[in-house]
C-alpha positions as CSV (number, residue, x, y, z in Angstrom):
1,X,127.4,2.1,54.9
2,X,124.9,4.9,54.3
3,X,126.1,8.3,53.0
4,X,124.1,11.4,52.1
5,X,124.6,14.5,50.0
6,X,122.4,17.1,51.7
7,X,120.3,19.6,49.8
8,X,121.8,22.5,51.8
9,X,125.6,22.4,51.7
10,X,127.3,20.9,54.7
11,X,130.8,22.2,54.5
12,X,133.4,24.0,56.6
13,X,134.3,27.2,54.6
14,X,137.5,27.7,56.6
15,X,138.9,24.2,55.7
16,X,140.4,23.1,52.4
17,X,138.7,20.9,49.9
18,X,140.7,17.8,51.0
19,X,140.0,18.5,54.7
20,X,136.3,18.7,54.1
21,X,136.4,15.5,52.2
22,X,138.0,13.6,55.0
23,X,136.5,15.4,58.0
24,X,135.5,12.8,60.6
25,X,137.7,10.2,58.7
26,X,141.0,12.0,58.7
27,X,144.1,10.1,57.5
28,X,146.8,10.4,60.2
29,X,150.5,10.2,60.3
30,X,151.1,8.7,63.6
31,X,148.7,9.2,66.5
32,X,148.4,13.0,66.3
33,X,149.4,14.5,63.1
34,X,147.2,14.6,59.9
35,X,148.7,13.2,56.8
36,X,147.6,16.1,54.6
37,X,149.7,14.9,51.6
38,X,147.8,11.6,51.4
39,X,144.5,13.4,51.9
40,X,145.3,15.8,49.1
41,X,146.4,13.0,46.8
42,X,143.2,11.0,47.4
43,X,141.1,14.0,46.9
44,X,142.9,14.9,43.7
45,X,142.2,11.2,42.5
46,X,138.5,11.7,43.3
47,X,138.4,15.0,41.4
48,X,140.0,13.4,38.5
49,X,137.3,10.6,38.5
50,X,134.7,13.4,38.3
51,X,136.8,15.1,35.7
52,X,136.6,18.4,37.7
53,X,139.6,20.8,38.1
54,X,139.7,21.8,41.7
55,X,142.7,22.3,43.9
56,X,142.5,20.0,46.9
57,X,144.3,22.6,49.1
58,X,142.0,25.4,48.2
59,X,139.8,26.8,50.9
60,X,136.1,25.8,50.4
61,X,135.0,29.4,51.4
62,X,136.5,30.7,48.2
63,X,134.6,28.3,45.9
64,X,131.3,29.0,44.0
65,X,128.1,27.2,45.1
66,X,128.4,24.7,42.2
67,X,132.0,23.9,43.1
68,X,131.0,23.3,46.7
69,X,128.4,20.9,45.4
70,X,131.1,18.9,43.7
71,X,133.0,18.8,47.0
72,X,129.8,17.4,48.7
73,X,129.8,14.6,46.1
74,X,133.4,13.8,46.5
75,X,133.0,13.8,50.3
76,X,130.2,11.2,50.1
77,X,131.9,8.8,47.6
78,X,135.1,8.9,49.6
79,X,133.4,6.8,52.3
80,X,135.1,3.3,52.3
81,X,132.2,1.0,53.2
82,X,129.5,3.0,51.3
83,X,126.5,0.8,50.3
84,X,123.7,3.3,50.0
85,X,124.0,6.9,48.9
86,X,121.2,9.3,49.3
87,X,121.4,12.4,47.0
88,X,119.1,15.3,48.0
89,X,118.9,17.7,45.0
90,X,122.5,17.1,44.0
91,X,122.3,19.1,40.7
92,X,120.6,22.2,42.1
93,X,123.8,24.3,41.6
94,X,125.5,22.4,38.7
95,X,125.9,23.4,35.0
96,X,124.7,21.0,32.4
97,X,128.2,19.7,31.8
98,X,128.6,19.1,35.5
99,X,125.3,17.2,35.6
100,X,126.5,14.9,32.9
101,X,129.6,14.2,34.8
102,X,127.5,13.4,37.9
103,X,125.3,11.0,36.0
104,X,128.4,9.3,34.6
105,X,129.6,8.9,38.2
106,X,126.2,7.6,39.3
107,X,126.3,5.0,36.5
108,X,129.8,3.9,37.6
109,X,128.7,3.6,41.3
110,X,125.6,1.6,40.2
111,X,127.9,-0.8,38.3
112,X,130.0,-1.2,41.5
113,X,127.0,-2.4,43.4
114,X,126.0,0.9,45.2
115,X,122.3,1.7,45.8
116,X,121.3,5.3,45.2
117,X,118.3,7.2,46.4
118,X,118.0,10.2,44.2
119,X,115.7,13.1,45.3
120,X,115.1,15.8,42.8
121,X,112.6,18.4,41.6
122,X,114.1,18.4,38.1
123,X,111.7,15.9,36.6
124,X,113.7,15.3,33.4
125,X,116.6,14.1,35.5
126,X,114.4,11.6,37.4
127,X,113.3,10.0,34.1
128,X,116.8,10.0,32.8
129,X,118.8,8.6,35.8
130,X,116.4,6.4,37.8
131,X,115.2,2.8,37.5
132,X,112.2,3.2,39.8
133,X,110.2,6.3,40.9
134,X,108.4,7.1,44.1
135,X,106.3,10.2,44.3
136,X,105.5,12.0,47.5
137,X,102.9,14.7,48.0
138,X,102.3,16.4,51.4
139,X,104.2,13.7,53.2
140,X,102.3,10.8,51.6
141,X,103.3,8.3,48.9
142,X,101.0,9.0,46.0
143,X,102.6,6.9,43.3
144,X,105.4,4.5,42.4
145,X,106.4,2.8,39.1
146,X,109.3,1.5,37.2
147,X,110.7,3.9,34.6
148,X,110.6,1.0,32.1
149,X,106.8,1.4,31.9
150,X,105.8,3.2,28.6
151,X,103.3,5.4,30.4
152,X,105.8,6.8,32.9
153,X,106.6,10.2,31.5
154,X,106.9,13.9,32.5
155,X,103.2,14.5,32.3
156,X,102.4,11.5,34.5
157,X,104.9,12.7,37.1
158,X,103.6,16.3,37.2
159,X,100.0,15.0,37.4
160,X,100.8,12.8,40.4
161,X,102.8,15.6,42.2
162,X,100.2,18.4,41.9
163,X,97.1,16.8,40.6
164,X,97.1,17.8,37.1
165,X,99.6,18.1,34.1
166,X,98.8,21.6,33.1
167,X,101.9,23.6,31.7
168,X,102.0,27.0,33.3
169,X,102.5,30.4,31.6
170,X,102.9,33.4,34.0
171,X,103.0,36.1,31.3
172,X,100.4,38.9,31.9
173,X,98.4,39.7,28.7
174,X,98.7,43.2,27.4
175,X,101.2,44.2,30.0
176,X,102.2,47.9,29.7
177,X,106.0,48.0,29.9
178,X,107.3,51.5,30.7
179,X,110.6,53.4,30.1
180,X,114.1,52.2,31.0
181,X,114.5,52.2,34.9
182,X,118.0,50.5,35.0
183,X,120.8,50.7,32.4
184,X,124.0,48.7,32.7
185,X,126.8,50.1,30.4
186,X,130.2,48.5,29.7
187,X,130.1,46.7,33.1
188,X,133.4,44.8,33.7
189,X,134.3,42.8,36.8
190,X,137.8,41.5,37.3
191,X,138.7,39.0,40.1
192,X,142.5,38.5,40.7
193,X,142.0,34.7,41.3
194,X,139.3,34.0,38.5
195,X,140.0,36.7,35.9
196,X,137.3,38.6,34.2
197,X,133.8,37.5,35.5
198,X,131.9,40.1,33.5
199,X,133.0,41.6,30.1
200,X,131.6,44.9,28.8
201,X,128.0,44.0,29.7
202,X,125.2,46.1,28.2
203,X,121.7,45.5,29.6
204,X,118.6,47.6,30.1
205,X,115.6,46.9,32.4
206,X,112.3,48.6,31.9
207,X,109.5,49.6,34.2
208,X,107.0,46.6,35.0
209,X,109.3,44.3,33.0
210,X,110.4,40.8,34.1
211,X,113.9,40.5,32.5
212,X,115.3,37.0,32.5
213,X,119.0,36.2,32.7
214,X,119.9,32.8,31.6
215,X,123.3,31.1,31.5
216,X,125.3,28.1,32.7
217,X,127.2,27.9,35.9
218,X,130.1,30.4,35.6
219,X,128.5,32.5,33.0
220,X,128.5,35.6,35.3
221,X,124.8,35.7,36.0
222,X,125.2,35.9,39.9
223,X,128.1,38.4,39.6
224,X,125.8,40.6,37.5
225,X,123.1,40.8,40.1
226,X,125.7,41.3,42.9
227,X,127.4,44.1,40.9
228,X,124.1,45.9,40.6
229,X,123.6,45.4,44.4
230,X,126.9,47.0,45.2
231,X,128.8,44.0,46.3
232,X,131.8,44.7,44.1
233,X,132.9,48.3,44.6
234,X,135.8,48.1,42.0
235,X,133.7,47.3,39.0
236,X,134.3,49.3,35.8
237,X,131.5,50.8,33.7
238,X,128.2,52.5,34.6
239,X,125.0,51.5,36.4
240,X,122.3,54.0,35.8
241,X,119.2,53.8,38.1
242,X,116.4,56.2,37.1
243,X,118.9,58.0,34.9
244,X,121.3,58.7,37.7
245,X,124.7,56.9,38.1
246,X,125.0,54.6,41.0
247,X,128.5,54.6,42.5
248,X,130.5,52.7,45.1
249,X,129.7,49.5,47.0
250,X,127.1,50.7,49.5
251,X,124.6,47.8,49.8
252,X,122.3,49.6,52.4
253,X,122.3,52.6,50.1
254,X,121.1,50.4,47.2
255,X,118.3,49.1,49.5
256,X,117.3,52.7,50.6
257,X,117.2,53.9,46.9
258,X,114.9,51.0,45.9
259,X,116.9,48.0,44.8
260,X,116.8,44.7,46.5
261,X,118.5,41.3,46.0
262,X,117.1,37.9,46.8
263,X,120.4,35.9,46.6
264,X,120.9,32.3,45.4
265,X,121.9,30.6,48.7
266,X,119.2,31.4,51.1
267,X,120.7,29.5,54.0
268,X,124.1,31.3,54.0
269,X,123.2,34.6,52.4
270,X,119.7,35.4,53.7
271,X,118.3,33.5,56.6
272,X,119.3,33.8,60.3
273,X,118.5,30.2,61.0
274,X,118.2,30.4,64.7
275,X,115.9,33.4,64.6
276,X,112.1,33.6,64.1
277,X,110.1,34.0,61.0
278,X,109.0,37.4,62.1
279,X,112.5,38.6,62.8
280,X,113.8,37.3,59.5
281,X,111.0,39.1,57.7
282,X,111.7,42.5,59.1
283,X,115.5,42.4,59.1
284,X,115.9,44.9,56.1
285,X,113.1,47.2,57.4
286,X,113.9,47.8,61.1
287,X,114.2,51.6,60.6
288,X,110.7,51.8,59.1
289,X,109.3,50.0,62.2
290,X,110.8,52.3,64.8
291,X,109.3,54.7,67.2
292,X,112.3,56.8,68.1
293,X,115.1,54.5,68.8
294,X,113.2,51.3,69.4
295,X,111.2,49.0,67.2
296,X,107.5,49.3,67.6
297,X,106.2,45.8,68.3
298,X,102.8,46.8,67.0
299,X,104.2,48.0,63.7
300,X,106.4,44.9,63.5
301,X,103.4,42.6,64.1
302,X,101.2,44.5,61.5
303,X,104.0,44.3,58.9
304,X,104.7,40.5,59.5
305,X,101.0,39.6,59.4
306,X,100.4,41.5,56.1
307,X,103.4,39.8,54.4
308,X,102.4,36.4,55.7
309,X,98.9,36.9,54.3
310,X,100.0,38.5,51.0
311,X,102.6,35.7,50.2
312,X,100.6,32.9,51.6
313,X,103.4,31.8,53.9
314,X,102.3,28.6,55.6
315,X,102.9,28.9,59.3
316,X,100.7,28.8,62.4
317,X,103.1,31.1,64.4
318,X,105.4,33.8,63.1
319,X,107.5,33.3,66.3
320,X,108.6,29.8,65.2
321,X,112.1,29.5,63.8
322,X,112.4,30.2,60.2
323,X,114.0,26.7,59.7
324,X,110.5,25.1,60.6
325,X,109.3,26.2,57.2
326,X,109.7,24.3,53.9
327,X,112.1,25.6,51.3
328,X,109.4,27.3,49.3
329,X,108.0,29.1,52.3
330,X,111.6,30.2,53.5
331,X,112.0,31.6,50.0
332,X,108.7,33.6,50.5
333,X,110.2,35.0,53.8
334,X,113.2,36.3,51.9
335,X,110.9,37.7,49.1
336,X,108.7,39.3,51.8
337,X,111.7,40.9,53.5
338,X,112.5,42.5,50.2
339,X,109.0,43.8,49.7
340,X,108.9,45.5,53.1
341,X,111.6,47.8,51.8
342,X,109.2,49.0,49.1
343,X,111.7,48.5,46.2
344,X,111.5,49.6,42.6
345,X,113.7,46.8,41.4
346,X,113.9,43.2,42.7
347,X,116.8,41.1,41.7
348,X,116.0,37.4,42.0
349,X,118.8,34.9,41.8
350,X,117.4,31.4,41.3
351,X,114.3,32.1,43.4
352,X,112.9,28.6,43.0
353,X,116.1,26.7,43.8
354,X,115.4,23.7,46.0
355,X,111.7,24.0,46.1
356,X,109.1,21.6,44.7
357,X,107.0,22.0,41.6
358,X,103.9,23.2,43.6
359,X,105.9,25.8,45.4
360,X,107.5,26.9,42.2
361,X,104.1,27.6,40.8
362,X,103.1,29.7,43.8
363,X,106.3,31.7,43.8
364,X,106.0,32.5,40.0
365,X,102.4,33.5,40.4
366,X,103.4,35.8,43.2
367,X,106.4,37.3,41.3
368,X,104.2,37.8,38.2
369,X,101.5,39.6,40.2
370,X,104.0,41.7,42.0
371,X,104.9,43.6,38.8
372,X,101.6,45.3,38.6
373,X,100.5,45.2,42.3
374,X,103.7,46.8,43.6
375,X,104.8,48.6,40.3
376,X,108.0,46.5,40.3
377,X,110.7,45.8,37.7
378,X,112.4,42.4,38.1
379,X,115.6,40.8,36.9
380,X,115.3,37.1,37.4
381,X,118.1,34.6,37.1
382,X,117.4,30.9,36.5
383,X,119.2,27.9,35.2
384,X,116.1,26.2,34.3
385,X,115.0,27.1,30.7
386,X,111.4,26.1,31.1
387,X,111.0,28.4,34.1
388,X,112.6,31.4,32.6
389,X,110.6,31.1,29.3
390,X,107.3,30.8,31.3
391,X,107.7,34.2,33.0
392,X,110.2,36.5,31.2
393,X,109.2,39.4,29.0
394,X,112.7,39.5,27.6
395,X,115.8,37.3,28.1
396,X,119.5,38.1,28.1
397,X,121.9,35.1,27.8
398,X,125.3,35.3,29.4
399,X,128.2,33.0,28.5
400,X,131.6,33.0,30.1
401,X,131.0,36.6,31.3
402,X,129.8,38.0,27.9
403,X,126.3,38.8,26.7
404,X,125.7,36.1,24.2
405,X,122.2,37.0,23.0
406,X,119.1,39.0,23.6
407,X,115.7,37.4,22.8
408,X,112.1,38.6,22.8
409,X,108.7,37.2,21.7
410,X,109.0,34.2,19.3
411,X,112.8,34.3,19.5
412,X,112.6,33.0,23.2
413,X,113.0,29.3,22.6
414,X,114.9,26.5,24.4
415,X,117.0,26.0,21.3
416,X,118.1,29.7,21.0
417,X,118.9,29.9,24.8
418,X,120.9,26.7,24.8
419,X,122.9,27.7,21.7
420,X,123.7,31.2,23.1
421,X,124.6,29.9,26.5
422,X,127.6,27.9,24.8
423,X,128.6,30.7,22.5
424,X,131.7,31.9,24.4
425,X,132.6,28.6,26.1
426,X,136.4,28.1,25.6
427,X,136.9,31.8,24.8
428,X,139.7,33.3,26.8
429,X,138.1,35.4,29.5
430,X,139.8,38.8,28.9
431,X,138.1,42.1,28.6
């Protein structure tokens, strides 16, 4: 009677949506054959309950991260005798509209008598959805209270989590932003299954600038970074890096030229989970550590120790598996791997996803300091408005594949970003 939605997705990419929902509890026709028709029908009914248009027969591997999160939720609530449901960061990859759908489902489940343990680093969600709050810090229970209490608010939660309620600002005063280092012109990305993902995008990144990209799920923010990184060789338009056009889909070539991407899904796109912290750190920089045809253990050890010290990665042994680290420290490993390639541009896709507020503060301090220390330019994607406002020098908002706004200085407000993110919703996605 206990179900769980894991923080890290726990799905089979080579199976369909319906097959994933009923894995381990398959509906059979006779003793051997699966009743796929009934499984698809029941999955379709659950999707309709969540008001989410997914095809039950579609392979999960073709879905986006947010869509996979929906499948995880359906998989959990499909359990017949469910009494307790644990949700670990269930909204980390969902758009605002999808979050509202989830909250409606949670309320329906509560009314049906289900008990829910809801784990989240999004503190506004905790206040909105919960009846009772328990706060953990460093593995210890530090506070608990009913949300009906007048004094239970955002400041109280933050203070209990990190010891104070200070609001962080990571902007560097009097920063000297240089000339344009990356220019994206008329960038268009078409997908045969999903249509146009990017529509005539015009964006510029300057030297020593942190450029924020904000948008809801499906806005094209991840596709933009992946296009710059060379993951889509058939894009239209121009990408100019240091005034020279970048062509083709050669990812290793992008890394060698000075562009590095820290992707959104660290477990599937970045980390080799069975390998050590050290091996994960040096993965993109092996050639730079070689003596002839073999990797120099001395050079490797020196590089690993430097990154661990510079980024404050909390480990007592770099030979430990990378999965022994917390989410925040795993993210530092991926960031450190990128820094070893000595990039000019870092592309950060949801760099604080799935990490607690203390780790977020550490990561953003590191990112902000890297701009001057390593003379970096950064494009940072985040779905959390407060985060992106706290660190960005300038912000572009994407909506349904279009640039919906550019904001600087006093124009960078929550209201302006939210309004722009909805600008092209419902617009036919055609270039």
